[in-house]
C-alpha positions, 0 to 999 in steps of 0.5 A: 712693677717688676715680676720676680721668681719666687724663692723659698726659705729653707725652714717651713713655717709650722704652727703645731701646738698653737691656736688660732681664731679666724673671724669671718671664716666661713667663706672667701678669704677668712676660709682660705686663712683658716685652712692655711693655718690648719694645713701648718698644724694649728688648731682653728676656731672658725668663726662665722655667723653665717651673714650675707655681705651686707652683714644681715640674715644671720644663722646660716651655720653651714659656712663655718660647718663646712670649713671645720669639716674640711680641716677635720677631714685632713687631719687638723683640729677645728671648732666652729663658732657663730657668734658676731664680733660686734656683740661683746659677749659674743667676742669674748665667748670665741676666745674663751671657746679657743682656750677651753677646746684647744688650751690657749689662744696665740693667733687672732686674725681678725677678718669679719667684715660686712659691706653696705655699698653707697655714695656718700650722699646715700649712706645711711648713718645707721649703716655707717656705724654698723659697718665700723661696729663690725670691722673696727669695733669687732676686731678691737673686742676680739683682740682685746679678749685674746690679749690677757692670754697673749700677754701672760705667755709674751707671744702672739700674733694679731693680724687685722685686715685692712684694704687699699680702699681705706688708702685711697678710697672707692666711691661707693665705699665710704663706710667700708674705707672708714672701718679699713682706715680704722684697722691701721690706727688700731694696728699702730696703738696695739703695736706699741703695747705688744712689742714689750710683750713679744706680741707681733701686730700687723695688718693684711691688705688683701686683693682677692676674689671674694663676695665682696670683690667679685667683678672680675673676668673669669679667666683672671680668677685663678690668678686672684684665688684667696689662698695667695693672700693666706700665704701672707697671713700664714707669714704674719701669724708665724712665731718668727714673723719679722714684721710688726706694725706693717701693712702687708698688701697681698693678692695676684701674685702681688706682695708690697708694704704700705706705710704712712709716710710725711714730706720733710716740709717747711719750717716757718719760725716767726708766727707772724709769718705763718699765713695761708698765703704763705703756705699757698705760695710754698705748697710745692716744697710742703708736698715734696715727697722726694724724702719721704719720712717715716716715724715710729709713733706719733711722739716721734713724728712731732719730736723734730718740731717740738725740738725746734720750737724749744730752741725758739722759745730759749728752753734749750 
């Protein structure tokens, strides 16, 4: 990893006249996202049901209220919302609150999440479903509620929160990792519908000191402040963001793009030659990522194979 000197684009990113909804914004990363957007001129609906890390004991309005107070004291505009993204009526209501209070909705940052730590053999099925319900289903519900408003204006930005736990796994985070992996699939599907409408959809994969990630030496804490990841969200939420369908890793001064790639692989033309033993013998070629393939959608991913099969079948 090479350290580089930061450079600054001459034109500042502003959100004057734009309205953002940030879910799970009472603490940690969500709080940093809400404050950063508001500092650059956005009106922000600060959603937080006041739950603990596991997603229970809802009803504490203090976190959302404190963020709203901070934004207003700095001269910004903000409104608190205490609903759960997992509840259909609440998801609709928080988007409606943005429209009714501030006149529209331009940005959704689907950050709300919970965590039930357990290794796979100890995962309670109900907990697994609940974690997916908050992260993945909640992100879908809020994005779906905001969609008609963005589509009508033919612009908007949706930022979905994923995690490197989704890419690589973590032994006590099976439910969390599965939910965050689902966010990547949601992003890719959304992006294909969003592009013709001028809507940008991306994922943020943050690394920061929060309630869910707090086991770090005290000396490191200032270097992994959520405010750093918030600057990446500012970029992804901006009107001129050049990215769509990307996963931006951000935190601790490190920024990178993660993509799903395929190896070039092998082709076996005669079906009689396709055996498990043949595959075992050529695993080195099958798994060779020296020429990674990146595809824009699933149809393009299978396109070359389909064209080859048509030729073999005498169709072209």
